[in-house]
C-alpha positions, 0 to 999 in steps of 0.5 A: 470527463470524470472528477474524483474528489477527496478533500482538497485532492482531485484527479480529472480523467479525460480522453485527449488533452487535459488542458480544457478540463483543467482550465474548467476546473480552475474556473469552477474553483475561482467561484468559492475563491479557491486556487489550484496549487500549480506546483503540485498540478501536472498532466499525466498520460496514462498508461505510459506514465504512472500516477500515485494518488491516495495510496494507489499507483495508476498505470500499466502493468503486465498480466502474468496470466496473459502476458499482455499489458493492462491499465490498472491500479495497485497499492503504491510503494509508499503505502507498502513501505508504510505497512512494512514499517508499521509491522517492524515497529509493532514487533520490535525488541521493545515490545516483548511484553505481550503474549504470543496470542496477543501479538498475533491478534495485533498483527492480524488486525493490522494486516486485515485493516491494511487489506481492507484499505487496499483491496482495489486493483492488482493487490496480490503481490502487495498482500503476499509481500505484507504477509511474508514480512509479518511472518518474518518479523513475528518469527524474529520476535518469537526467537528474541522473546524466548531466547532461542538461537536463530537456525540458519538466519532470518530466512529459514522457513517457519516451522508450523506452529499455532503462533506463526499462522498469520 
């Protein structure tokens, strides 16, 4: 049995039934007069089900290389949505003041920080989605900042320039 603790959150990983380890954890927590929140407590059978914990999703995914199923971890949809929202807030229309190099540096810090937080497991699709969103939003920001009409809409490929190399 392995227990992963983080402040007041924990996951018990075990083979077979999780009822005995859960009962043991309840007894251990009764000593310092702590209680288990029964509304948030549940047993999950991996890999058939998925579990979201601390920004990651644990469960089964299919390997693109081999085509077989694997049990692993990847950034959760909620964590990716939080990053996309942060990118959108960072370079919205209200932030036209910074120079292009300052904006690119800020976006790079945001993306590097997120990549450092979420570097475990199957992260390539999440990193590609984050980079694509950053490029798209930076391109929109550049068009708005310099009052340039958008050629063909927001999905036009970015022309190579110093500012767009994110």
